[in-house]
N, CA, C, O and the ligand as a Tripos MOL2 file, in Angstrom:
@<TRIPOS>MOLECULE
protein
  277   275    70     0     0
PROTEIN
NO_CHARGES

@<TRIPOS>ATOM
      1 N           0.8210   -1.2120    0.0000 N.3       1 MET1
      2 CA          0.0000    0.0000    0.0000 C.3       1 MET1
      3 C           0.8550    1.2630    0.0000 C.2       1 MET1
      4 O           2.0810    1.1940    0.0880 O.2       1 MET1
      5 N           0.2180    2.3810   -0.0960 N.am      2 ASP2
      6 CA          0.9100    3.6690   -0.0710 C.3       2 ASP2
      7 C           1.4660    3.9240    1.3320 C.2       2 ASP2
      8 O           0.7840    3.7010    2.3320 O.2       2 ASP2
      9 N           2.7110    4.3920    1.3880 N.am      3 ASN3
     10 CA          3.2800    4.6160    2.7060 C.3       3 ASN3
     11 C           3.1570    6.0690    3.1770 C.2       3 ASN3
     12 O           3.6740    6.4240    4.2360 O.2       3 ASN3
     13 N           2.4740    6.9050    2.3950 N.am      4 SER4
     14 CA          2.2890    8.2940    2.8150 C.3       4 SER4
     15 C           1.0270    8.3960    3.6510 C.2       4 SER4
     16 O          -0.0740    8.1380    3.1640 O.2       4 SER4
     17 N           1.1890    8.7690    4.9000 N.am      5 SER5
     18 CA          0.0330    8.8120    5.7940 C.3       5 SER5
     19 C          -0.7280   10.1190    5.6560 C.2       5 SER5
     20 O          -1.9350   10.1710    5.8880 O.2       5 SER5
     21 N          -0.0040   11.1950    5.2700 N.am      6 SER6
     22 CA         -0.6790   12.4840    5.1310 C.3       6 SER6
     23 C          -1.6040   12.4740    3.9190 C.2       6 SER6
     24 O          -2.5060   13.3050    3.8140 O.2       6 SER6
     25 N          -1.3810   11.5360    3.0080 N.am      7 GLY7
     26 CA         -2.3120   11.3680    1.8980 C.3       7 GLY7
     27 C          -1.9050   12.0650    0.6330 C.2       7 GLY7
     28 O          -1.5500   11.4110   -0.3470 O.2       7 GLY7
     29 N          -1.9510   13.4050    0.6310 N.am      8 GLN8
     30 CA         -1.7700   14.1350   -0.6150 C.3       8 GLN8
     31 C          -0.3380   14.0680   -1.1400 C.2       8 GLN8
     32 O           0.6250   14.2630   -0.3980 O.2       8 GLN8
     33 N          -0.2240   13.7900   -2.4210 N.am      9 ARG9
     34 CA          1.0700   13.7590   -3.0870 C.3       9 ARG9
     35 C           0.9850   14.6530   -4.3000 C.2       9 ARG9
     36 O          -0.0790   14.8030   -4.9010 O.2       9 ARG9
     37 N           2.1230   15.2530   -4.6630 N.am     10 LEU10
     38 CA          2.1610   16.0490   -5.8650 C.3      10 LEU10
     39 C           2.4120   15.1130   -7.0440 C.2      10 LEU10
     40 O           3.4080   14.3910   -7.0760 O.2      10 LEU10
     41 N           1.5100   15.1350   -7.9960 N.am     11 ARG11
     42 CA          1.6320   14.2730   -9.1640 C.3      11 ARG11
     43 C           1.6880   15.0990  -10.4290 C.2      11 ARG11
     44 O           1.2610   16.2530  -10.4540 O.2      11 ARG11
     45 N           2.2160   14.5000  -11.4750 N.am     12 THR12
     46 CA          2.2620   15.1750  -12.7620 C.3      12 THR12
     47 C           1.2380   14.5380  -13.6750 C.2      12 THR12
     48 O           1.2170   13.3190  -13.8470 O.2      12 THR12
     49 N           0.3870   15.3700  -14.2610 N.am     13 CYS13
     50 CA         -0.6530   14.8550  -15.1500 C.3      13 CYS13
     51 C          -0.0200   14.2860  -16.4100 C.2      13 CYS13
     52 O           0.8410   14.9180  -17.0220 O.2      13 CYS13
     53 N          -0.4500   13.0960  -16.7910 N.am     14 ARG14
     54 CA          0.1030   12.4370  -17.9690 C.3      14 ARG14
     55 C          -0.3140   13.1130  -19.2590 C.2      14 ARG14
     56 O           0.3760   13.0240  -20.2750 O.2      14 ARG14
     57 N          -1.4480   13.7880  -19.2090 N.am     15 ALA15
     58 CA         -1.9810   14.3640  -20.4400 C.3      15 ALA15
     59 C          -1.4610   15.7760  -20.6910 C.2      15 ALA15
     60 O          -1.0540   16.0910  -21.8090 O.2      15 ALA15
     61 N          -1.4680   16.6400  -19.6560 N.am     16 CYS16
     62 CA         -1.0820   18.0330  -19.8860 C.3      16 CYS16
     63 C           0.2050   18.4150  -19.1680 C.2      16 CYS16
     64 O           0.7440   19.4970  -19.4030 O.2      16 CYS16
     65 N           0.7040   17.5480  -18.2990 N.am     17 GLY17
     66 CA          1.9640   17.8250  -17.6240 C.3      17 GLY17
     67 C           1.8370   18.7190  -16.4160 C.2      17 GLY17
     68 O           2.8340   19.0710  -15.7850 O.2      17 GLY17
     69 N           0.6040   19.0910  -16.0900 N.am     18 LYS18
     70 CA          0.3830   19.9480  -14.9310 C.3      18 LYS18
     71 C           0.6750   19.1770  -13.6480 C.2      18 LYS18
     72 O           0.4170   17.9770  -13.5530 O.2      18 LYS18
     73 N           1.2210   19.8970  -12.6590 N.am     19 LYS19
     74 CA          1.4250   19.2810  -11.3510 C.3      19 LYS19
     75 C           0.1500   19.4600  -10.5320 C.2      19 LYS19
     76 O          -0.4150   20.5520  -10.4700 O.2      19 LYS19
     77 N          -0.2830   18.3900   -9.9170 N.am     20 PHE20
     78 CA         -1.5080   18.4920   -9.1320 C.3      20 PHE20
     79 C          -1.4270   17.6130   -7.8940 C.2      20 PHE20
     80 O          -0.7000   16.6200   -7.8500 O.2      20 PHE20
     81 N          -2.1930   18.0100   -6.9010 N.am     21 GLU21
     82 CA         -2.2690   17.2610   -5.6550 C.3      21 GLU21
     83 C          -3.2560   16.1190   -5.8330 C.2      21 GLU21
     84 O          -4.3080   16.2850   -6.4490 O.2      21 GLU21
     85 N          -2.9100   14.9710   -5.2960 N.am     22 TYR22
     86 CA         -3.8200   13.8480   -5.3650 C.3      22 TYR22
     87 C          -3.6470   12.9930   -4.1190 C.2      22 TYR22
     88 O          -2.5110   12.7580   -3.7070 O.2      22 TYR22
     89 N          -4.7010   12.5270   -3.5120 N.am     23 PRO23
     90 CA         -6.1050   12.8210   -3.8360 C.3      23 PRO23
     91 C          -6.6030   14.0980   -3.1610 C.2      23 PRO23
     92 O          -6.1430   14.4600   -2.0780 O.2      23 PRO23
     93 N          -7.5400   14.7690   -3.8080 N.am     24 VAL24
     94 CA         -8.1890   15.9440   -3.2310 C.3      24 VAL24
     95 C          -9.6850   15.6820   -3.1850 C.2      24 VAL24
     96 O         -10.2910   15.2780   -4.1780 O.2      24 VAL24
     97 N         -10.2680   15.9170   -2.0250 N.am     25 LYS25
     98 CA        -11.7030   15.6650   -1.8640 C.3      25 LYS25
     99 C         -12.5240   16.4990   -2.8480 C.2      25 LYS25
    100 O         -12.2880   17.6980   -3.0010 O.2      25 LYS25
    101 N         -13.4780   15.8660   -3.5080 N.am     26 GLY26
    102 CA        -14.3620   16.5870   -4.4210 C.3      26 GLY26
    103 C         -13.7510   16.8700   -5.7710 C.2      26 GLY26
    104 O         -14.4120   17.4300   -6.6460 O.2      26 GLY26
    105 N         -12.4760   16.4860   -5.9610 N.am     27 SER27
    106 CA        -11.8180   16.7180   -7.2440 C.3      27 SER27
    107 C         -11.9730   15.4900   -8.1200 C.2      27 SER27
    108 O         -11.9870   14.3600   -7.6320 O.2      27 SER27
    109 N         -12.0930   15.7270   -9.4410 N.am     28 ALA28
    110 CA        -12.2680   14.6170  -10.3720 C.3      28 ALA28
    111 C         -10.9290   13.9830  -10.7340 C.2      28 ALA28
    112 O         -10.8830   12.9800  -11.4470 O.2      28 ALA28
    113 N          -9.8440   14.5700  -10.2410 N.am     29 ALA29
    114 CA         -8.5130   14.0950  -10.6070 C.3      29 ALA29
    115 C          -8.3150   12.6250  -10.2610 C.2      29 ALA29
    116 O          -8.8380   12.1370   -9.2580 O.2      29 ALA29
    117 N          -7.5650   11.9320  -11.0890 N.am     30 THR30
    118 CA         -7.2240   10.5410  -10.8270 C.3      30 THR30
    119 C          -5.7290   10.4670  -10.5830 C.2      30 THR30
    120 O          -5.0310   11.4800  -10.6210 O.2      30 THR30
    121 N          -5.2530    9.2850  -10.3370 N.am     31 ARG31
    122 CA         -3.8540    9.0520  -10.0520 C.3      31 ARG31
    123 C          -2.9380    9.6070  -11.1550 C.2      31 ARG31
    124 O          -1.8440   10.0960  -10.8720 O.2      31 ARG31
    125 N          -3.3910    9.5280  -12.4010 N.am     32 HIS32
    126 CA         -2.5280    9.9280  -13.5080 C.3      32 HIS32
    127 C          -2.9810   11.1880  -14.2330 C.2      32 HIS32
    128 O          -2.2490   11.7220  -15.0670 O.2      32 HIS32
    129 N          -4.1680   11.6600  -13.9240 N.am     33 HIS33
    130 CA         -4.6740   12.8180  -14.6590 C.3      33 HIS33
    131 C          -5.2240   13.8830  -13.7210 C.2      33 HIS33
    132 O          -5.9130   13.5740  -12.7480 O.2      33 HIS33
    133 N          -4.9070   15.1620  -14.0270 N.am     34 CYS34
    134 CA         -5.4230   16.2680  -13.2330 C.3      34 CYS34
    135 C          -6.9280   16.3930  -13.4720 C.2      34 CYS34
    136 O          -7.4900   15.7260  -14.3410 O.2      34 CYS34
    137 N          -7.5620   17.2500  -12.6910 N.am     35 GLU35
    138 CA         -9.0300   17.2890  -12.7910 C.3      35 GLU35
    139 C          -9.5060   17.8450  -14.1380 C.2      35 GLU35
    140 O         -10.6090   17.5360  -14.5910 O.2      35 GLU35
    141 N          -8.6570   18.6750  -14.7760 N.am     36 ASP36
    142 CA         -9.0330   19.1850  -16.0990 C.3      36 ASP36
    143 C          -9.0760   18.0570  -17.1210 C.2      36 ASP36
    144 O          -9.9760   18.0060  -17.9600 O.2      36 ASP36
    145 N          -8.1160   17.1690  -17.0490 N.am     37 CYS37
    146 CA         -8.0000   16.1090  -18.0480 C.3      37 CYS37
    147 C          -8.8310   14.8820  -17.6870 C.2      37 CYS37
    148 O          -9.2110   14.1080  -18.5650 O.2      37 CYS37
    149 N          -9.1080   14.7050  -16.4150 N.am     38 ALA38
    150 CA         -9.8640   13.5280  -15.9830 C.3      38 ALA38
    151 C         -11.2630   13.5150  -16.5920 C.2      38 ALA38
    152 O         -11.8580   12.4540  -16.7840 O.2      38 ALA38
    153 N         -11.7820   14.7150  -16.8950 N.am     39 ILE39
    154 CA        -13.1520   14.7690  -17.4180 C.3      39 ILE39
    155 C         -13.1830   14.7150  -18.9410 C.2      39 ILE39
    156 O         -14.2580   14.7060  -19.5410 O.2      39 ILE39
    157 N         -12.0080   14.6800  -19.5700 N.am     40 LEU40
    158 CA        -11.9700   14.5920  -21.0330 C.3      40 LEU40
    159 C         -12.3850   13.1980  -21.4840 C.2      40 LEU40
    160 O         -12.2140   12.2230  -20.7520 O.2      40 LEU40
    161 N         -12.9370   13.1080  -22.7070 N.am     41 PRO41
    162 CA        -13.2270   11.7820  -23.2380 C.3      41 PRO41
    163 C         -11.9160   10.9960  -23.4040 C.2      41 PRO41
    164 O         -10.8720   11.5800  -23.6920 O.2      41 PRO41
    165 N         -11.9780    9.6810  -23.2220 N.am     42 THR42
    166 CA        -10.7780    8.8520  -23.2670 C.3      42 THR42
    167 C          -9.9670    9.0740  -24.5390 C.2      42 THR42
    168 O          -8.7390    9.1480  -24.4950 O.2      42 THR42
    169 N         -10.6660    9.1790  -25.6820 N.am     43 ASP43
    170 CA         -9.9690    9.3600  -26.9540 C.3      43 ASP43
    171 C          -9.1620   10.6460  -26.9750 C.2      43 ASP43
    172 O          -8.0090   10.6640  -27.4050 O.2      43 ASP43
    173 N          -9.7820   11.7230  -26.5050 N.am     44 ALA44
    174 CA         -9.1090   13.0180  -26.4870 C.3      44 ALA44
    175 C          -7.9070   12.9720  -25.5560 C.2      44 ALA44
    176 O          -6.8560   13.5350  -25.8590 O.2      44 ALA44
    177 N          -8.0640   12.3080  -24.4370 N.am     45 ARG45
    178 CA         -6.9760   12.2100  -23.4620 C.3      45 ARG45
    179 C          -5.8100   11.4190  -24.0350 C.2      45 ARG45
    180 O          -4.6440   11.7150  -23.7700 O.2      45 ARG45
    181 N          -6.1510   10.3990  -24.8290 N.am     46 LYS46
    182 CA         -5.1180    9.5830  -25.4630 C.3      46 LYS46
    183 C          -4.2490   10.4390  -26.3670 C.2      46 LYS46
    184 O          -3.0240   10.3190  -26.3670 O.2      46 LYS46
    185 N          -4.9000   11.3100  -27.1410 N.am     47 VAL47
    186 CA         -4.1580   12.1990  -28.0350 C.3      47 VAL47
    187 C          -3.2960   13.1460  -27.2160 C.2      47 VAL47
    188 O          -2.1340   13.3850  -27.5460 O.2      47 VAL47
    189 N          -3.8740   13.6870  -26.1390 N.am     48 MET48
    190 CA         -3.1200   14.5830  -25.2530 C.3      48 MET48
    191 C          -1.8720   13.8820  -24.7230 C.2      48 MET48
    192 O          -0.8000   14.4830  -24.6620 O.2      48 MET48
    193 N          -2.0080   12.6220  -24.3430 N.am     49 GLU49
    194 CA         -0.8700   11.8830  -23.7980 C.3      49 GLU49
    195 C           0.1960   11.6870  -24.8590 C.2      49 GLU49
    196 O           1.3910   11.7640  -24.5740 O.2      49 GLU49
    197 N          -0.2460   11.4290  -26.0950 N.am     50 ARG50
    198 CA          0.7030   11.2390  -27.1870 C.3      50 ARG50
    199 C           1.4910   12.5320  -27.4190 C.2      50 ARG50
    200 O           2.7140   12.5080  -27.5570 O.2      50 ARG50
    201 N           0.7850   13.6450  -27.4590 N.am     51 LEU51
    202 CA          1.4450   14.9390  -27.6710 C.3      51 LEU51
    203 C           2.3720   15.2630  -26.5060 C.2      51 LEU51
    204 O           3.4730   15.7810  -26.6910 O.2      51 LEU51
    205 N           1.9040   14.9470  -25.3100 N.am     52 SER52
    206 CA          2.7140   15.2180  -24.1300 C.3      52 SER52
    207 C           4.0220   14.4320  -24.1860 C.2      52 SER52
    208 O           5.0770   14.9450  -23.8160 O.2      52 SER52
    209 N           3.9470   13.1830  -24.6520 N.am     53 ASN53
    210 CA          5.1600   12.3800  -24.7900 C.3      53 ASN53
    211 C           6.1120   12.9960  -25.7950 C.2      53 ASN53
    212 O           7.3260   13.0100  -25.5890 O.2      53 ASN53
    213 N           5.5540   13.5080  -26.8860 N.am     54 ARG54
    214 CA          6.3990   14.1270  -27.9000 C.3      54 ARG54
    215 C           7.0880   15.3590  -27.3470 C.2      54 ARG54
    216 O           8.2600   15.6040  -27.6320 O.2      54 ARG54
    217 N           6.3650   16.1310  -26.5590 N.am     55 ILE55
    218 CA          6.9600   17.3270  -25.9650 C.3      55 ILE55
    219 C           8.1080   16.9290  -25.0350 C.2      55 ILE55
    220 O           9.1680   17.5550  -25.0360 O.2      55 ILE55
    221 N           7.8810   15.8870  -24.2480 N.am     56 THR56
    222 CA          8.9340   15.4230  -23.3470 C.3      56 THR56
    223 C          10.1820   15.0420  -24.1390 C.2      56 THR56
    224 O          11.3030   15.3900  -23.7690 O.2      56 THR56
    225 N           9.9560   14.3040  -25.2560 N.am     57 GLN57
    226 CA         11.0860   13.8930  -26.0950 C.3      57 GLN57
    227 C          11.7930   15.1080  -26.6800 C.2      57 GLN57
    228 O          13.0220   15.1550  -26.7270 O.2      57 GLN57
    229 N          11.0180   16.0850  -27.1250 N.am     58 LEU58
    230 CA         11.6060   17.2830  -27.7070 C.3      58 LEU58
    231 C          12.4090   18.0500  -26.6510 C.2      58 LEU58
    232 O          13.4840   18.5790  -26.9340 O.2      58 LEU58
    233 N          11.8720   18.0980  -25.4460 N.am     59 GLU59
    234 CA         12.5900   18.7910  -24.3690 C.3      59 GLU59
    235 C          13.9300   18.1160  -24.1070 C.2      59 GLU59
    236 O          14.9410   18.7860  -23.8970 O.2      59 GLU59
    237 N          13.9290   16.7860  -24.1200 N.am     60 LEU60
    238 CA         15.1750   16.0620  -23.9210 C.3      60 LEU60
    239 C          16.1420   16.3450  -25.0600 C.2      60 LEU60
    240 O          17.3360   16.5500  -24.8390 O.2      60 LEU60
    241 N          15.6130   16.3540  -26.2830 N.am     61 ALA61
    242 CA         16.4580   16.6060  -27.4500 C.3      61 ALA61
    243 C          17.0560   18.0030  -27.3880 C.2      61 ALA61
    244 O          18.2320   18.1960  -27.6960 O.2      61 ALA61
    245 N          16.2440   18.9770  -26.9900 N.am     62 VAL62
    246 CA         16.7360   20.3570  -26.8800 C.3      62 VAL62
    247 C          17.8240   20.4360  -25.8130 C.2      62 VAL62
    248 O          18.8490   21.0920  -25.9990 O.2      62 VAL62
    249 N          17.5830   19.7560  -24.6920 N.am     63 LYS63
    250 CA         18.5600   19.7710  -23.6080 C.3      63 LYS63
    251 C          19.8960   19.2110  -24.0680 C.2      63 LYS63
    252 O          20.9620   19.7100  -23.7080 O.2      63 LYS63
    253 N          19.8050   18.1320  -24.8980 N.am     64 ARG64
    254 CA         21.0460   17.5290  -25.3990 C.3      64 ARG64
    255 C          21.7970   18.4760  -26.3200 C.2      64 ARG64
    256 O          23.0260   18.4480  -26.3890 O.2      64 ARG64
    257 N          21.0410   19.3230  -27.0350 N.am     65 LEU65
    258 CA         21.6670   20.2390  -27.9890 C.3      65 LEU65
    259 C          22.2300   21.4820  -27.3130 C.2      65 LEU65
    260 O          23.0630   22.1900  -27.8780 O.2      65 LEU65
    261 N          21.7630   21.7340  -26.0920 N.am     66 MET66
    262 CA         22.2530   22.9170  -25.3650 C.3      66 MET66
    263 C          23.7230   22.7490  -25.0390 C.2      66 MET66
    264 O          24.1560   21.6660  -24.6460 O.2      66 MET66
    265 N          24.5000   23.8240  -25.2010 N.am     67 PRO67
    266 CA         25.9080   23.7520  -24.8230 C.3      67 PRO67
    267 C          26.0470   23.5670  -23.3130 C.2      67 PRO67
    268 O          25.3010   24.1570  -22.5320 O.2      67 PRO67
    269 N          27.0090   22.7430  -22.9170 N.am     68 LYS68
    270 CA         27.2270   22.5140  -21.4890 C.3      68 LYS68
    271 C          27.7360   23.7840  -20.8320 C.2      68 LYS68
    272 O          28.5290   24.4990  -21.4450 O.2      68 LYS68
    273 N          27.3240   24.0930  -19.6340 N.am     69 PRO69
    274 CA         27.7940   25.3140  -18.9560 C.3      69 PRO69
    275 C          29.2820   25.2250  -18.6050 C.2      69 PRO69
    276 O          29.8390   26.1630  -18.0340 O.2      69 PRO69
    277 ZN         -4.0380   17.4130  -17.0340 Zn       70 ZN70
@<TRIPOS>BOND
     1     1     2 1
     2     2     3 1
     3     3     4 2
     4     3     5 am
     5     5     6 1
     6     6     7 1
     7     7     8 2
     8     7     9 am
     9     9    10 1
    10    10    11 1
    11    11    12 2
    12    11    13 am
    13    13    14 1
    14    14    15 1
    15    15    16 2
    16    15    17 am
    17    17    18 1
    18    18    19 1
    19    19    20 2
    20    19    21 am
    21    21    22 1
    22    22    23 1
    23    23    24 2
    24    23    25 am
    25    25    26 1
    26    26    27 1
    27    27    28 2
    28    27    29 am
    29    29    30 1
    30    30    31 1
    31    31    32 2
    32    31    33 am
    33    33    34 1
    34    34    35 1
    35    35    36 2
    36    35    37 am
    37    37    38 1
    38    38    39 1
    39    39    40 2
    40    39    41 am
    41    41    42 1
    42    42    43 1
    43    43    44 2
    44    43    45 am
    45    45    46 1
    46    46    47 1
    47    47    48 2
    48    47    49 am
    49    49    50 1
    50    50    51 1
    51    51    52 2
    52    51    53 am
    53    53    54 1
    54    54    55 1
    55    55    56 2
    56    55    57 am
    57    57    58 1
    58    58    59 1
    59    59    60 2
    60    59    61 am
    61    61    62 1
    62    62    63 1
    63    63    64 2
    64    63    65 am
    65    65    66 1
    66    66    67 1
    67    67    68 2
    68    67    69 am
    69    69    70 1
    70    70    71 1
    71    71    72 2
    72    71    73 am
    73    73    74 1
    74    74    75 1
    75    75    76 2
    76    75    77 am
    77    77    78 1
    78    78    79 1
    79    79    80 2
    80    79    81 am
    81    81    82 1
    82    82    83 1
    83    83    84 2
    84    83    85 am
    85    85    86 1
    86    86    87 1
    87    87    88 2
    88    87    89 am
    89    89    90 1
    90    90    91 1
    91    91    92 2
    92    91    93 am
    93    93    94 1
    94    94    95 1
    95    95    96 2
    96    95    97 am
    97    97    98 1
    98    98    99 1
    99    99   100 2
   100    99   101 am
   101   101   102 1
   102   102   103 1
   103   103   104 2
   104   103   105 am
   105   105   106 1
   106   106   107 1
   107   107   108 2
   108   107   109 am
   109   109   110 1
   110   110   111 1
   111   111   112 2
   112   111   113 am
   113   113   114 1
   114   114   115 1
   115   115   116 2
   116   115   117 am
   117   117   118 1
   118   118   119 1
   119   119   120 2
   120   119   121 am
   121   121   122 1
   122   122   123 1
   123   123   124 2
   124   123   125 am
   125   125   126 1
   126   126   127 1
   127   127   128 2
   128   127   129 am
   129   129   130 1
   130   130   131 1
   131   131   132 2
   132   131   133 am
   133   133   134 1
   134   134   135 1
   135   135   136 2
   136   135   137 am
   137   137   138 1
   138   138   139 1
   139   139   140 2
   140   139   141 am
   141   141   142 1
   142   142   143 1
   143   143   144 2
   144   143   145 am
   145   145   146 1
   146   146   147 1
   147   147   148 2
   148   147   149 am
   149   149   150 1
   150   150   151 1
   151   151   152 2
   152   151   153 am
   153   153   154 1
   154   154   155 1
   155   155   156 2
   156   155   157 am
   157   157   158 1
   158   158   159 1
   159   159   160 2
   160   159   161 am
   161   161   162 1
   162   162   163 1
   163   163   164 2
   164   163   165 am
   165   165   166 1
   166   166   167 1
   167   167   168 2
   168   167   169 am
   169   169   170 1
   170   170   171 1
   171   171   172 2
   172   171   173 am
   173   173   174 1
   174   174   175 1
   175   175   176 2
   176   175   177 am
   177   177   178 1
   178   178   179 1
   179   179   180 2
   180   179   181 am
   181   181   182 1
   182   182   183 1
   183   183   184 2
   184   183   185 am
   185   185   186 1
   186   186   187 1
   187   187   188 2
   188   187   189 am
   189   189   190 1
   190   190   191 1
   191   191   192 2
   192   191   193 am
   193   193   194 1
   194   194   195 1
   195   195   196 2
   196   195   197 am
   197   197   198 1
   198   198   199 1
   199   199   200 2
   200   199   201 am
   201   201   202 1
   202   202   203 1
   203   203   204 2
   204   203   205 am
   205   205   206 1
   206   206   207 1
   207   207   208 2
   208   207   209 am
   209   209   210 1
   210   210   211 1
   211   211   212 2
   212   211   213 am
   213   213   214 1
   214   214   215 1
   215   215   216 2
   216   215   217 am
   217   217   218 1
   218   218   219 1
   219   219   220 2
   220   219   221 am
   221   221   222 1
   222   222   223 1
   223   223   224 2
   224   223   225 am
   225   225   226 1
   226   226   227 1
   227   227   228 2
   228   227   229 am
   229   229   230 1
   230   230   231 1
   231   231   232 2
   232   231   233 am
   233   233   234 1
   234   234   235 1
   235   235   236 2
   236   235   237 am
   237   237   238 1
   238   238   239 1
   239   239   240 2
   240   239   241 am
   241   241   242 1
   242   242   243 1
   243   243   244 2
   244   243   245 am
   245   245   246 1
   246   246   247 1
   247   247   248 2
   248   247   249 am
   249   249   250 1
   250   250   251 1
   251   251   252 2
   252   251   253 am
   253   253   254 1
   254   254   255 1
   255   255   256 2
   256   255   257 am
   257   257   258 1
   258   258   259 1
   259   259   260 2
   260   259   261 am
   261   261   262 1
   262   262   263 1
   263   263   264 2
   264   263   265 am
   265   265   266 1
   266   266   267 1
   267   267   268 2
   268   267   269 am
   269   269   270 1
   270   270   271 1
   271   271   272 2
   272   271   273 am
   273   273   274 1
   274   274   275 1
   275   275   276 2
@<TRIPOS>SUBSTRUCTURE
     1 MET1         2 RESIDUE 1 A MET
     2 ASP2         6 RESIDUE 1 A ASP
     3 ASN3        10 RESIDUE 1 A ASN
     4 SER4        14 RESIDUE 1 A SER
     5 SER5        18 RESIDUE 1 A SER
     6 SER6        22 RESIDUE 1 A SER
     7 GLY7        26 RESIDUE 1 A GLY
     8 GLN8        30 RESIDUE 1 A GLN
     9 ARG9        34 RESIDUE 1 A ARG
    10 LEU10       38 RESIDUE 1 A LEU
    11 ARG11       42 RESIDUE 1 A ARG
    12 THR12       46 RESIDUE 1 A THR
    13 CYS13       50 RESIDUE 1 A CYS
    14 ARG14       54 RESIDUE 1 A ARG
    15 ALA15       58 RESIDUE 1 A ALA
    16 CYS16       62 RESIDUE 1 A CYS
    17 GLY17       66 RESIDUE 1 A GLY
    18 LYS18       70 RESIDUE 1 A LYS
    19 LYS19       74 RESIDUE 1 A LYS
    20 PHE20       78 RESIDUE 1 A PHE
    21 GLU21       82 RESIDUE 1 A GLU
    22 TYR22       86 RESIDUE 1 A TYR
    23 PRO23       90 RESIDUE 1 A PRO
    24 VAL24       94 RESIDUE 1 A VAL
    25 LYS25       98 RESIDUE 1 A LYS
    26 GLY26      102 RESIDUE 1 A GLY
    27 SER27      106 RESIDUE 1 A SER
    28 ALA28      110 RESIDUE 1 A ALA
    29 ALA29      114 RESIDUE 1 A ALA
    30 THR30      118 RESIDUE 1 A THR
    31 ARG31      122 RESIDUE 1 A ARG
    32 HIS32      126 RESIDUE 1 A HIS
    33 HIS33      130 RESIDUE 1 A HIS
    34 CYS34      134 RESIDUE 1 A CYS
    35 GLU35      138 RESIDUE 1 A GLU
    36 ASP36      142 RESIDUE 1 A ASP
    37 CYS37      146 RESIDUE 1 A CYS
    38 ALA38      150 RESIDUE 1 A ALA
    39 ILE39      154 RESIDUE 1 A ILE
    40 LEU40      158 RESIDUE 1 A LEU
    41 PRO41      162 RESIDUE 1 A PRO
    42 THR42      166 RESIDUE 1 A THR
    43 ASP43      170 RESIDUE 1 A ASP
    44 ALA44      174 RESIDUE 1 A ALA
    45 ARG45      178 RESIDUE 1 A ARG
    46 LYS46      182 RESIDUE 1 A LYS
    47 VAL47      186 RESIDUE 1 A VAL
    48 MET48      190 RESIDUE 1 A MET
    49 GLU49      194 RESIDUE 1 A GLU
    50 ARG50      198 RESIDUE 1 A ARG
    51 LEU51      202 RESIDUE 1 A LEU
    52 SER52      206 RESIDUE 1 A SER
    53 ASN53      210 RESIDUE 1 A ASN
    54 ARG54      214 RESIDUE 1 A ARG
    55 ILE55      218 RESIDUE 1 A ILE
    56 THR56      222 RESIDUE 1 A THR
    57 GLN57      226 RESIDUE 1 A GLN
    58 LEU58      230 RESIDUE 1 A LEU
    59 GLU59      234 RESIDUE 1 A GLU
    60 LEU60      238 RESIDUE 1 A LEU
    61 ALA61      242 RESIDUE 1 A ALA
    62 VAL62      246 RESIDUE 1 A VAL
    63 LYS63      250 RESIDUE 1 A LYS
    64 ARG64      254 RESIDUE 1 A ARG
    65 LEU65      258 RESIDUE 1 A LEU
    66 MET66      262 RESIDUE 1 A MET
    67 PRO67      266 RESIDUE 1 A PRO
    68 LYS68      270 RESIDUE 1 A LYS
    69 PRO69      274 RESIDUE 1 A PRO
    70 ZN70       277 GROUP 0 **** ****
């Protein structure tokens, strides 16, 4: 089981990348999606996740291209 007794953890939404607290009473947020994305239709969320993955990859690629300090 979860070892956090205080309950709330900061999570990153898989679809939009937003950081959100979970669980929050009365919030539609799920373990992997913030409350904005949790209410999206599954198909739309799938596309969001695909785009989010691409952004993550692009961010990594940009970081690799950055000159080292
Ligand atoms: Zn989200």
